[in-house]
TIRO-232629 format. One record per residue (C-alpha): residue in one letter; residue number from 1; x, y, z. Coordinates in Angstrom, 3 decimals, decimal comma. Each point is the difference from the previous one (the first is absolute). Layout:
BEGIN
type=A&seq=NUM&c1=X&c2=Y&c3=Z
...
//
This chain:
BEGIN
type=X&seq=1&c1=15,219&c2=-9,669&c3=-0,914
type=X&seq=2&c1=-2,712&c2=0,207&c3=-2,683
type=X&seq=3&c1=-1,766&c2=3,333&c3=-0,261
type=X&seq=4&c1=-3,150&c2=0,939&c3=-1,857
type=X&seq=5&c1=-2,656&c2=2,674&c3=0,277
type=X&seq=6&c1=-3,086&c2=-0,079&c3=2,192
type=X&seq=7&c1=-2,406&c2=-0,058&c3=-2,954
type=X&seq=8&c1=1,287&c2=-3,533&c3=-0,803
type=X&seq=9&c1=-0,739&c2=-1,418&c3=3,480
type=X&seq=10&c1=-2,731&c2=-2,625&c3=-0,211
type=X&seq=11&c1=-3,058&c2=0,129&c3=2,264
type=X&seq=12&c1=0,595&c2=-1,913&c3=3,219
type=X&seq=13&c1=3,787&c2=0,517&c3=-0,102
type=X&seq=14&c1=2,164&c2=2,251&c3=2,170
type=X&seq=15&c1=3,346&c2=1,698&c3=-0,583
type=X&seq=16&c1=2,330&c2=2,551&c3=1,546
type=X&seq=17&c1=0,271&c2=3,496&c3=-1,432
type=X&seq=18&c1=3,548&c2=0,659&c3=-1,235
type=X&seq=19&c1=-0,250&c2=3,588&c3=-1,192
type=X&seq=20&c1=-2,212&c2=2,493&c3=-1,739
type=X&seq=21&c1=0,613&c2=0,911&c3=-3,620
type=X&seq=22&c1=-2,330&c2=3,006&c3=0,186
type=X&seq=23&c1=1,643&c2=3,433&c3=0,114
type=X&seq=24&c1=-0,830&c2=2,917&c3=2,284
type=X&seq=25&c1=-3,605&c2=0,490&c3=1,035
type=X&seq=26&c1=-1,109&c2=-3,317&c3=-1,507
type=X&seq=27&c1=2,461&c2=-1,918&c3=2,180
type=X&seq=28&c1=-0,959&c2=2,045&c3=3,053
type=X&seq=29&c1=-3,688&c2=-0,766&c3=-0,583
type=X&seq=30&c1=0,728&c2=-3,739&c3=-0,204
type=X&seq=31&c1=2,048&c2=0,141&c3=3,214
type=X&seq=32&c1=-2,801&c2=1,885&c3=1,762
type=X&seq=33&c1=-2,320&c2=-2,868&c3=-0,982
type=X&seq=34&c1=2,397&c2=-2,447&c3=1,703
type=X&seq=35&c1=2,046&c2=-1,268&c3=-2,953
type=X&seq=36&c1=3,351&c2=0,368&c3=1,755
type=X&seq=37&c1=3,134&c2=-2,021&c3=-0,813
type=X&seq=38&c1=0,375&c2=-2,945&c3=2,372
type=X&seq=39&c1=-3,730&c2=-0,411&c3=0,621
type=X&seq=40&c1=-1,972&c2=-3,058&c3=-1,016
type=X&seq=41&c1=-2,783&c2=0,470&c3=-2,535
type=X&seq=42&c1=-2,560&c2=-2,546&c3=-1,181
type=X&seq=43&c1=-2,194&c2=-0,007&c3=-3,086
type=X&seq=44&c1=-3,563&c2=-0,608&c3=1,148
type=X&seq=45&c1=-2,168&c2=0,196&c3=-3,111
type=X&seq=46&c1=-0,470&c2=1,817&c3=-3,265
type=X&seq=47&c1=-3,120&c2=1,745&c3=-1,220
type=X&seq=48&c1=-2,005&c2=-2,099&c3=-2,497
type=X&seq=49&c1=1,528&c2=1,919&c3=-2,914
type=X&seq=50&c1=3,528&c2=-0,372&c3=1,488
type=X&seq=51&c1=0,639&c2=3,537&c3=1,219
type=X&seq=52&c1=0,327&c2=1,183&c3=2,751
type=X&seq=53&c1=1,448&c2=-2,677&c3=2,278
type=X&seq=54&c1=-0,505&c2=-0,132&c3=3,781
type=X&seq=55&c1=3,219&c2=-0,386&c3=1,993
type=X&seq=56&c1=0,441&c2=-0,618&c3=3,701
type=X&seq=57&c1=2,726&c2=2,119&c3=1,577
type=X&seq=58&c1=0,491&c2=1,258&c3=3,577
type=X&seq=59&c1=-3,329&c2=-1,506&c3=1,106
type=X&seq=60&c1=-1,950&c2=1,935&c3=-2,635
type=X&seq=61&c1=-1,486&c2=-0,896&c3=-3,365
type=X&seq=62&c1=1,088&c2=2,413&c3=-2,724
type=X&seq=63&c1=-1,242&c2=-0,099&c3=-3,594
type=X&seq=64&c1=2,627&c2=0,986&c3=-2,555
type=X&seq=65&c1=-0,160&c2=0,302&c3=-3,758
type=X&seq=66&c1=2,391&c2=-2,387&c3=-1,711
type=X&seq=67&c1=1,890&c2=3,004&c3=-1,401
type=X&seq=68&c1=0,766&c2=1,150&c3=3,563
type=X&seq=69&c1=0,797&c2=-3,536&c3=1,193
type=X&seq=70&c1=2,518&c2=-0,329&c3=-2,821
type=X&seq=71&c1=2,079&c2=2,703&c3=1,748
type=X&seq=72&c1=0,523&c2=-2,173&c3=3,103
type=X&seq=73&c1=2,864&c2=-2,496&c3=-0,156
type=X&seq=74&c1=-0,480&c2=-3,193&c3=2,052
type=X&seq=75&c1=1,887&c2=-3,189&c3=0,768
//
């Protein structure tokens, strides 16, 4: 199974969250936003300058900085 990080997911594509690479409170914050292993996440669109990126997860649209998205492992 090929794994990469969420910041590399192209707009219009979907993937499954494998695990979070963020420690402690950072990981908890991402899970509270809906980025939970096993859930499907889709990249919706990036801001004109490329950061942040809007992701669809758990029926919500969440904007994440690429630095935060790079802490979410997907497949």
